[in-house]
KELOBA-411069 format. One record per residue (C-alpha): residue number from 1; chain; x, y, z. Coordinates in steps of 0.2 Angstrom, whole numbers. Layout:
R,num,cadena,u,v,w
R,NUM,A,X,Y,Z $
...
***
This chain:
R,num,cadena,u,v,w
R,1,A,580,-234,155 $
R,2,A,584,-246,140 $
R,3,A,597,-240,127 $
R,4,A,589,-232,111 $
R,5,A,603,-229,97 $
R,6,A,606,-235,80 $
R,7,A,608,-253,85 $
R,8,A,589,-252,91 $
R,9,A,584,-249,73 $
R,10,A,580,-264,63 $
R,11,A,574,-267,45 $
R,12,A,565,-284,41 $
R,13,A,564,-292,25 $
R,14,A,547,-296,17 $
R,15,A,545,-313,24 $
R,16,A,552,-309,41 $
R,17,A,539,-295,43 $
R,18,A,524,-306,37 $
R,19,A,529,-320,49 $
R,20,A,532,-307,63 $
R,21,A,515,-298,61 $
R,22,A,504,-310,50 $
R,23,A,488,-302,57 $
R,24,A,492,-286,47 $
R,25,A,491,-297,31 $
R,26,A,478,-310,34 $
R,27,A,468,-305,50 $
R,28,A,467,-317,64 $
R,29,A,476,-334,64 $
R,30,A,464,-346,72 $
R,31,A,463,-365,70 $
R,32,A,450,-366,56 $
R,33,A,435,-366,68 $
R,34,A,430,-349,61 $
R,35,A,426,-344,43 $
R,36,A,437,-330,43 $
R,37,A,452,-339,51 $
R,38,A,469,-336,42 $
R,39,A,470,-354,34 $
R,40,A,454,-349,23 $
R,41,A,462,-332,19 $
R,42,A,477,-341,13 $
R,43,A,466,-352,1 $
R,44,A,456,-337,-4 $
R,45,A,472,-327,-9 $
R,46,A,477,-341,-21 $
R,47,A,461,-344,-29 $
R,48,A,458,-325,-31 $
R,49,A,472,-326,-44 $
R,50,A,464,-340,-52 $
R,51,A,447,-331,-53 $
R,52,A,455,-315,-60 $
R,53,A,462,-326,-74 $
R,54,A,444,-332,-78 $
R,55,A,437,-314,-77 $
R,56,A,450,-310,-91 $
R,57,A,443,-323,-102 $
R,58,A,457,-336,-99 $
R,59,A,452,-353,-91 $
R,60,A,434,-359,-86 $
R,61,A,439,-372,-74 $
R,62,A,449,-372,-57 $
R,63,A,454,-388,-48 $
R,64,A,456,-387,-29 $
R,65,A,460,-401,-17 $
R,66,A,461,-398,1 $
R,67,A,466,-411,15 $
R,68,A,470,-409,32 $
R,69,A,485,-399,31 $
R,70,A,489,-397,12 $
R,71,A,480,-386,-2 $
R,72,A,482,-388,-21 $
R,73,A,474,-375,-33 $
R,74,A,476,-378,-52 $
R,75,A,469,-366,-65 $
R,76,A,469,-366,-84 $
R,77,A,473,-348,-88 $
R,78,A,487,-339,-96 $
R,79,A,501,-346,-83 $
R,80,A,513,-334,-74 $
R,81,A,526,-328,-86 $
R,82,A,540,-340,-84 $
R,83,A,554,-327,-80 $
R,84,A,543,-320,-66 $
R,85,A,537,-336,-58 $
R,86,A,549,-333,-43 $
R,87,A,547,-314,-42 $
R,88,A,528,-314,-41 $
R,89,A,528,-325,-26 $
R,90,A,543,-318,-16 $
R,91,A,544,-300,-20 $
R,92,A,532,-287,-12 $
R,93,A,524,-275,-24 $
R,94,A,528,-287,-39 $
R,95,A,513,-293,-50 $
R,96,A,503,-291,-65 $
R,97,A,488,-282,-56 $
R,98,A,497,-265,-56 $
R,99,A,493,-265,-75 $
R,100,A,476,-258,-74 $
R,101,A,473,-263,-92 $
R,102,A,476,-282,-88 $
R,103,A,466,-282,-72 $
R,104,A,453,-268,-73 $
R,105,A,442,-274,-59 $
R,106,A,453,-287,-48 $
R,107,A,451,-290,-30 $
R,108,A,470,-291,-26 $
R,109,A,478,-275,-30 $
R,110,A,493,-273,-18 $
R,111,A,503,-288,-23 $
R,112,A,505,-295,-5 $
R,113,A,492,-310,-5 $
R,114,A,502,-324,-13 $
R,115,A,518,-318,-4 $
R,116,A,509,-320,13 $
R,117,A,504,-337,8 $
R,118,A,522,-341,3 $
R,119,A,529,-334,20 $
R,120,A,517,-343,31 $
R,121,A,518,-360,24 $
R,122,A,531,-373,28 $
R,123,A,530,-379,10 $
R,124,A,525,-368,-5 $
R,125,A,527,-373,-23 $
R,126,A,521,-363,-38 $
R,127,A,522,-371,-55 $
R,128,A,517,-361,-72 $
R,129,A,513,-370,-87 $
R,130,A,516,-359,-103 $
R,131,A,516,-364,-121 $
R,132,A,525,-381,-119 $
R,133,A,537,-375,-105 $
R,134,A,535,-377,-86 $
R,135,A,545,-368,-72 $
R,136,A,543,-375,-54 $
R,137,A,549,-365,-39 $
R,138,A,548,-372,-21 $
R,139,A,549,-362,-5 $
R,140,A,550,-365,14 $
R,141,A,544,-351,25 $
R,142,A,547,-339,10 $
R,143,A,565,-345,7 $
R,144,A,568,-352,-10 $
R,145,A,573,-371,-10 $
R,146,A,573,-376,-28 $
R,147,A,569,-368,-45 $
R,148,A,569,-378,-61 $
R,149,A,562,-376,-79 $
R,150,A,558,-391,-91 $
R,151,A,547,-395,-107 $
R,152,A,529,-400,-103 $
R,153,A,513,-406,-113 $
R,154,A,501,-399,-99 $
R,155,A,489,-386,-103 $
R,156,A,493,-368,-100 $
R,157,A,490,-362,-83 $
R,158,A,496,-361,-64 $
R,159,A,497,-373,-50 $
R,160,A,500,-369,-32 $
R,161,A,502,-381,-17 $
R,162,A,505,-375,0 $
R,163,A,505,-382,19 $
R,164,A,501,-369,32 $
R,165,A,514,-367,45 $
R,166,A,508,-376,61 $
R,167,A,519,-365,73 $
R,168,A,508,-351,67 $
R,169,A,492,-359,64 $
R,170,A,491,-371,79 $
R,171,A,480,-386,79 $
R,172,A,473,-381,63 $
R,173,A,462,-391,51 $
R,174,A,451,-386,36 $
R,175,A,432,-387,38 $
R,176,A,425,-393,23 $
R,177,A,408,-383,25 $
R,178,A,418,-367,26 $
R,179,A,428,-371,10 $
R,180,A,412,-376,1 $
R,181,A,404,-360,5 $
R,182,A,418,-350,-1 $
R,183,A,418,-361,-17 $
R,184,A,400,-358,-20 $
R,185,A,401,-339,-18 $
R,186,A,415,-340,-32 $
R,187,A,403,-349,-44 $
R,188,A,388,-339,-39 $
R,189,A,398,-323,-44 $
R,190,A,406,-330,-60 $
R,191,A,393,-338,-72 $
R,192,A,402,-351,-83 $
R,193,A,415,-355,-71 $
R,194,A,417,-373,-65 $
R,195,A,426,-377,-49 $
R,196,A,431,-395,-45 $
R,197,A,433,-397,-27 $
R,198,A,439,-414,-19 $
R,199,A,430,-422,-34 $
R,200,A,413,-412,-33 $
R,201,A,409,-401,-46 $
R,202,A,402,-383,-41 $
R,203,A,394,-372,-55 $
R,204,A,380,-359,-56 $
R,205,A,369,-353,-69 $
R,206,A,358,-340,-61 $
R,207,A,371,-331,-50 $
R,208,A,365,-322,-35 $
R,209,A,347,-330,-37 $
R,210,A,356,-347,-34 $
R,211,A,365,-340,-19 $
R,212,A,349,-336,-11 $
R,213,A,341,-352,-16 $
R,214,A,355,-362,-8 $
R,215,A,354,-352,9 $
R,216,A,334,-351,10 $
R,217,A,321,-364,15 $
R,218,A,309,-362,0 $
R,219,A,294,-364,12 $
R,220,A,300,-348,21 $
R,221,A,301,-336,6 $
R,222,A,286,-324,6 $
R,223,A,287,-322,-13 $
R,224,A,299,-328,-27 $
R,225,A,316,-321,-28 $
R,226,A,318,-304,-36 $
R,227,A,334,-305,-47 $
R,228,A,340,-290,-57 $
R,229,A,357,-288,-66 $
R,230,A,365,-273,-74 $
R,231,A,382,-267,-80 $
R,232,A,394,-271,-65 $
R,233,A,379,-274,-52 $
R,234,A,368,-288,-48 $
R,235,A,355,-289,-34 $
R,236,A,344,-303,-28 $
R,237,A,331,-301,-13 $
R,238,A,316,-308,-5 $
R,239,A,307,-308,12 $
R,240,A,307,-323,23 $
R,241,A,299,-328,40 $
R,242,A,314,-325,51 $
R,243,A,318,-309,62 $
R,244,A,331,-297,57 $
R,245,A,340,-293,41 $
R,246,A,352,-304,31 $
R,247,A,363,-299,18 $
R,248,A,376,-306,6 $
R,249,A,387,-293,-2 $
R,250,A,402,-294,-14 $
R,251,A,414,-282,-22 $
R,252,A,424,-288,-37 $
R,253,A,421,-306,-32 $
R,254,A,426,-303,-14 $
R,255,A,414,-307,0 $
R,256,A,413,-292,11 $
R,257,A,406,-301,26 $
R,258,A,407,-284,36 $
R,259,A,397,-275,23 $
R,260,A,403,-257,18 $
R,261,A,397,-243,7 $
R,262,A,389,-255,-6 $
R,263,A,378,-264,6 $
R,264,A,373,-248,15 $
R,265,A,368,-240,-1 $
R,266,A,358,-256,-5 $
R,267,A,348,-255,11 $
R,268,A,345,-237,8 $
R,269,A,340,-239,-10 $
R,270,A,327,-253,-6 $
R,271,A,318,-243,7 $
R,272,A,317,-227,-4 $
R,273,A,311,-236,-20 $
R,274,A,298,-246,-10 $
R,275,A,291,-230,-2 $
R,276,A,290,-222,-19 $
R,277,A,282,-237,-27 $
R,278,A,268,-239,-14 $
R,279,A,267,-220,-11 $
R,280,A,268,-223,8 $
R,281,A,281,-217,20 $
R,282,A,283,-234,28 $
R,283,A,295,-236,42 $
R,284,A,313,-242,36 $
R,285,A,313,-255,49 $
R,286,A,296,-262,43 $
R,287,A,302,-263,25 $
R,288,A,318,-271,29 $
R,289,A,312,-283,42 $
R,290,A,314,-302,37 $
R,291,A,323,-297,21 $
R,292,A,336,-308,14 $
R,293,A,346,-299,0 $
R,294,A,362,-301,-10 $
R,295,A,372,-287,-19 $
R,296,A,388,-289,-30 $
R,297,A,397,-274,-38 $
R,298,A,412,-272,-48 $
R,299,A,422,-256,-46 $
R,300,A,439,-251,-52 $
R,301,A,453,-250,-39 $
R,302,A,442,-254,-23 $
R,303,A,447,-247,-7 $
R,304,A,445,-260,8 $
R,305,A,446,-256,26 $
R,306,A,459,-269,29 $
R,307,A,471,-282,19 $
R,308,A,458,-296,23 $
R,309,A,445,-285,12 $
R,310,A,429,-289,22 $
R,311,A,423,-271,22 $
R,312,A,422,-259,7 $
R,313,A,428,-242,10 $
R,314,A,427,-235,-8 $
R,315,A,416,-220,-10 $
R,316,A,416,-221,-30 $
R,317,A,415,-235,-43 $
R,318,A,431,-228,-52 $
R,319,A,442,-213,-54 $
R,320,A,429,-204,-64 $
R,321,A,413,-214,-60 $
R,322,A,399,-210,-48 $
R,323,A,400,-213,-30 $
R,324,A,395,-231,-24 $
R,325,A,379,-224,-16 $
R,326,A,373,-215,-31 $
R,327,A,377,-230,-43 $
R,328,A,368,-242,-32 $
R,329,A,353,-230,-29 $
R,330,A,351,-227,-47 $
R,331,A,351,-245,-52 $
R,332,A,339,-251,-38 $
R,333,A,327,-237,-41 $
R,334,A,324,-241,-59 $
R,335,A,326,-260,-60 $
R,336,A,316,-264,-44 $
R,337,A,303,-251,-47 $
R,338,A,301,-259,-66 $
R,339,A,300,-276,-58 $
R,340,A,286,-273,-46 $
R,341,A,276,-265,-59 $
R,342,A,278,-280,-70 $
R,343,A,275,-293,-56 $
R,344,A,259,-287,-46 $
R,345,A,258,-303,-37 $
R,346,A,275,-301,-30 $
R,347,A,272,-283,-26 $
R,348,A,256,-288,-16 $
R,349,A,265,-301,-6 $
R,350,A,279,-289,-3 $
R,351,A,266,-276,4 $
R,352,A,258,-289,15 $
R,353,A,276,-293,23 $
R,354,A,279,-275,26 $
R,355,A,261,-272,34 $
R,356,A,264,-288,45 $
R,357,A,280,-281,52 $
R,358,A,272,-264,55 $
R,359,A,259,-273,65 $
R,360,A,272,-284,75 $
R,361,A,283,-268,78 $
R,362,A,268,-258,85 $
R,363,A,263,-273,95 $
R,364,A,279,-273,105 $
R,365,A,282,-254,105 $
R,366,A,276,-252,123 $
R,367,A,286,-265,131 $
R,368,A,301,-262,120 $
R,369,A,302,-245,127 $
R,370,A,302,-250,144 $
R,371,A,314,-264,142 $
R,372,A,326,-253,134 $
R,373,A,325,-240,148 $
R,374,A,328,-254,160 $
R,375,A,343,-261,149 $
R,376,A,350,-243,149 $
R,377,A,349,-241,167 $
R,378,A,356,-259,170 $
R,379,A,371,-256,158 $
R,380,A,378,-243,170 $
R,381,A,380,-257,183 $
R,382,A,377,-272,173 $
R,383,A,383,-287,185 $
R,384,A,380,-299,171 $
R,385,A,392,-292,158 $
R,386,A,411,-290,162 $
R,387,A,416,-280,146 $
R,388,A,431,-279,136 $
R,389,A,441,-263,130 $
R,390,A,441,-267,111 $
R,391,A,425,-271,101 $
R,392,A,421,-278,84 $
R,393,A,417,-261,76 $
R,394,A,433,-253,82 $
R,395,A,446,-249,69 $
R,396,A,459,-259,79 $
R,397,A,471,-273,73 $
R,398,A,463,-285,87 $
R,399,A,445,-281,82 $
R,400,A,442,-298,75 $
R,401,A,448,-306,91 $
R,402,A,434,-299,101 $
R,403,A,424,-312,110 $
R,404,A,409,-313,122 $
R,405,A,408,-329,133 $
R,406,A,391,-334,139 $
R,407,A,393,-344,154 $
R,408,A,381,-352,167 $
R,409,A,382,-346,184 $
R,410,A,395,-336,194 $
R,411,A,408,-349,197 $
R,412,A,411,-353,178 $
R,413,A,410,-334,174 $
R,414,A,422,-330,189 $
R,415,A,436,-343,182 $
R,416,A,434,-335,165 $
R,417,A,434,-317,171 $
R,418,A,450,-319,181 $
R,419,A,460,-328,167 $
R,420,A,453,-318,151 $
R,421,A,461,-306,140 $
R,422,A,453,-289,146 $
R,423,A,457,-281,129 $
R,424,A,447,-292,119 $
R,425,A,437,-304,129 $
R,426,A,421,-301,138 $
R,427,A,409,-312,149 $
R,428,A,390,-313,151 $
R,429,A,384,-323,165 $
R,430,A,368,-333,164 $
R,431,A,357,-335,180 $
R,432,A,352,-353,180 $
R,433,A,343,-360,164 $
R,434,A,337,-348,151 $
R,435,A,318,-348,145 $
R,436,A,314,-360,131 $
R,437,A,309,-347,118 $
R,438,A,304,-359,104 $
R,439,A,288,-354,96 $
R,440,A,287,-337,105 $
R,441,A,287,-320,97 $
R,442,A,301,-307,98 $
R,443,A,291,-299,111 $
R,444,A,299,-311,124 $
R,445,A,316,-304,120 $
R,446,A,310,-288,129 $
R,447,A,300,-296,142 $
R,448,A,314,-307,148 $
R,449,A,326,-296,157 $
R,450,A,341,-309,153 $
R,451,A,337,-310,135 $
R,452,A,335,-291,133 $
R,453,A,352,-287,142 $
R,454,A,361,-300,131 $
R,455,A,353,-292,115 $
R,456,A,360,-275,122 $
R,457,A,376,-282,126 $
R,458,A,378,-289,109 $
R,459,A,370,-273,101 $
R,460,A,360,-283,89 $
R,461,A,343,-276,91 $
R,462,A,343,-266,75 $
R,463,A,354,-279,65 $
R,464,A,372,-285,64 $
R,465,A,379,-269,59 $
R,466,A,383,-263,77 $
R,467,A,389,-281,83 $
R,468,A,401,-278,97 $
R,469,A,410,-295,97 $
R,470,A,415,-305,82 $
R,471,A,414,-321,92 $
R,472,A,399,-326,103 $
R,473,A,405,-342,113 $
R,474,A,392,-353,123 $
R,475,A,403,-358,138 $
R,476,A,393,-372,149 $
R,477,A,398,-386,159 $
R,478,A,401,-404,151 $
R,479,A,386,-412,159 $
R,480,A,368,-415,155 $
R,481,A,363,-397,163 $
R,482,A,377,-389,153 $
R,483,A,371,-397,137 $
R,484,A,353,-391,140 $
R,485,A,357,-373,143 $
R,486,A,369,-374,127 $
R,487,A,353,-379,117 $
R,488,A,342,-366,125 $
R,489,A,354,-352,120 $
R,490,A,356,-360,103 $
R,491,A,338,-359,101 $
R,492,A,338,-341,106 $
R,493,A,350,-336,93 $
R,494,A,342,-347,79 $
R,495,A,324,-341,84 $
R,496,A,328,-323,84 $
R,497,A,345,-319,77 $
R,498,A,348,-333,64 $
R,499,A,359,-321,53 $
R,500,A,371,-321,68 $
R,501,A,373,-339,66 $
R,502,A,373,-339,48 $
R,503,A,387,-326,47 $
R,504,A,398,-338,58 $
R,505,A,398,-329,74 $
R,506,A,392,-341,86 $
R,507,A,402,-355,93 $
R,508,A,402,-369,107 $
R,509,A,418,-369,119 $
R,510,A,426,-385,121 $
R,511,A,434,-387,138 $
R,512,A,445,-402,144 $
R,513,A,436,-416,152 $
R,514,A,452,-423,160 $
R,515,A,469,-417,167 $
R,516,A,483,-430,166 $
R,517,A,500,-426,175 $
R,518,A,515,-432,183 $
R,519,A,528,-422,191 $
R,520,A,536,-417,175 $
R,521,A,521,-414,163 $
R,522,A,503,-410,161 $
R,523,A,491,-415,148 $
R,524,A,474,-409,146 $
R,525,A,461,-421,137 $
R,526,A,446,-417,128 $
R,527,A,440,-435,125 $
R,528,A,442,-452,132 $
R,529,A,454,-456,118 $
R,530,A,465,-442,121 $
R,531,A,465,-447,141 $
R,532,A,470,-465,137 $
R,533,A,484,-458,125 $
R,534,A,490,-446,138 $
R,535,A,491,-461,151 $
R,536,A,501,-470,139 $
R,537,A,513,-456,135 $
R,538,A,517,-452,153 $
R,539,A,518,-470,158 $
R,540,A,518,-476,177 $
R,541,A,502,-470,187 $
R,542,A,499,-452,183 $
R,543,A,486,-441,192 $
R,544,A,469,-441,183 $
R,545,A,457,-427,186 $
R,546,A,439,-427,179 $
R,547,A,432,-409,176 $
R,548,A,414,-409,178 $
R,549,A,411,-390,178 $
R,550,A,420,-375,172 $
R,551,A,420,-368,190 $
R,552,A,431,-383,195 $
R,553,A,445,-377,183 $
R,554,A,456,-364,192 $
R,555,A,459,-347,183 $
R,556,A,477,-350,180 $
R,557,A,472,-366,171 $
R,558,A,457,-359,162 $
R,559,A,469,-345,154 $
R,560,A,476,-359,143 $
R,561,A,459,-364,136 $
R,562,A,453,-347,131 $
R,563,A,469,-341,124 $
R,564,A,479,-345,107 $
R,565,A,475,-364,110 $
R,566,A,457,-361,112 $
R,567,A,446,-375,104 $
R,568,A,429,-369,97 $
R,569,A,415,-378,88 $
R,570,A,406,-367,75 $
R,571,A,387,-368,75 $
R,572,A,385,-371,56 $
R,573,A,368,-369,47 $
R,574,A,366,-377,30 $
R,575,A,351,-378,19 $
R,576,A,350,-397,23 $
R,577,A,347,-391,41 $
R,578,A,329,-385,39 $
R,579,A,328,-372,54 $
R,580,A,310,-373,58 $
R,581,A,309,-392,58 $
R,582,A,325,-393,68 $
R,583,A,319,-382,82 $
R,584,A,302,-390,82 $
R,585,A,308,-407,84 $
R,586,A,322,-404,97 $
R,587,A,314,-389,107 $
R,588,A,295,-391,103 $
R,589,A,282,-400,113 $
R,590,A,283,-416,104 $
R,591,A,291,-426,120 $
R,592,A,284,-443,115 $
R,593,A,294,-442,98 $
R,594,A,310,-437,106 $
R,595,A,308,-451,119 $
R,596,A,305,-463,106 $
R,597,A,320,-457,96 $
R,598,A,331,-459,111 $
R,599,A,325,-476,116 $
R,600,A,328,-483,97 $
R,601,A,345,-475,96 $
R,602,A,352,-478,114 $
R,603,A,369,-486,114 $
R,604,A,377,-495,129 $
R,605,A,396,-495,128 $
R,606,A,403,-510,139 $
R,607,A,421,-509,145 $
R,608,A,424,-495,133 $
R,609,A,439,-489,143 $
R,610,A,447,-506,143 $
R,611,A,445,-507,124 $
R,612,A,454,-489,122 $
R,613,A,468,-494,133 $
R,614,A,471,-510,124 $
R,615,A,470,-501,107 $
R,616,A,483,-488,114 $
R,617,A,494,-501,120 $
***
């Protein structure tokens, strides 16, 4: 037995603890391929402070610059009191947000966020401009490096610059799409705020209405967006053509990607209000089918279920206020009912959407029941699914790591299964090429055994609330057949579960194409350029192996590609990518158009390898 005495007890200071257990403070680490990776949480923690200044009426503009490994944020608020500049970024439980009068409805209430950014950055500089004076403090990994004070002519405010630590966030890079989405959400929730990001201006006039317009194809909306605002609450909603439900929810400006008490109350209130308005006891699923909604509320001292604040746990809107459920219900009941009475055309279009959903549900009721019974029996001995022990909905510190790999064939799934982390990584094995489901109704999800089993493995039949894995990773061979299977699976998700893609849960696994090695070192390469650079680095005549399929990679090697160095490519949907048109073009029956596109855009690369080698030399 190991010795257990006074010498075994250790006390860490704040920066040591944050660096030892970063997941407690910022969730998962990641490399920037997921919207909730740690590098975006670091950015958000700094911007949140500037947003709080705006909310308090100090400063209407925020300047943000993001390069590959450096972030700068400058606001024009009151500026940190000069005597406290060092303390507020390096002393836990120090900050202005403990004074409830100064920050009544702030997001960050525990004084940890900025300190976490400081501790997890190789270079962190905070500068406060206040009444003609400025103080600049620089840190490295939480340790104070320099501190000076001098005169300035700059406007009041605070500037923070940091570089995330590459030893913690390995191979990271900021994806501009994710940063832009974050910034759009900030301006949607703060009318009158202007954010300048990398030279581009972001501003919103109509709040959540603008948010939905940015995320919805206008042609798919069944009726104009219903936009309602009250004291400390704002909602926007419409119905589209897609399957499932889609929600954007916020608390005090924080994007609660996992929902919480306010989103649950919103879903409940919409059903209740619509039933009473039409005086008919519609099935809740028919009312909410194809809904696209957004809700933002402000509460005092919000309680989130984790430091990353992705799910609201608060039951009340304030120490002496009503419950969140009552607050949201009362607002929706009056405001939505009034709106539908005033807008009969919208009320009629909404009714038609509900009745259509009702017909579609009844049409597949019989086969859905049989399919679910088959899936229930199969789940006991489901050879397609090798499950993991922790799931996304669990209250576990590793829940954000939960991943389902969708593989082609038994050889690939065998390699992943043998090398995976059984706590957080599951494997679902496809049999050959899945069905091209473009243009088909959701009935096919139940008629096709493979799709039905996948749907049940993910637990998304009734929406994303029960999603069992945070990351759904399509893992196919790096050949033509593998690419085709990848497209077929993406079509499945985009056709029937687009909210899964929009919420940032779907990825493509990047696996190495080459292994270059000598007796001393092995380098795995993901492109021709990396292969040529590896040859140059190793020198001589290294052994070069080309991986065609995942099954060719040994389990011992595969473990390196699905661990902390895993490379994932997110499937990102933007308003510019009009979903129906994209699917129609690539997966529809317009073969001549696609053939013409291929012929006109075909590139022939001659002696590409020789060019790369010469360039490397």
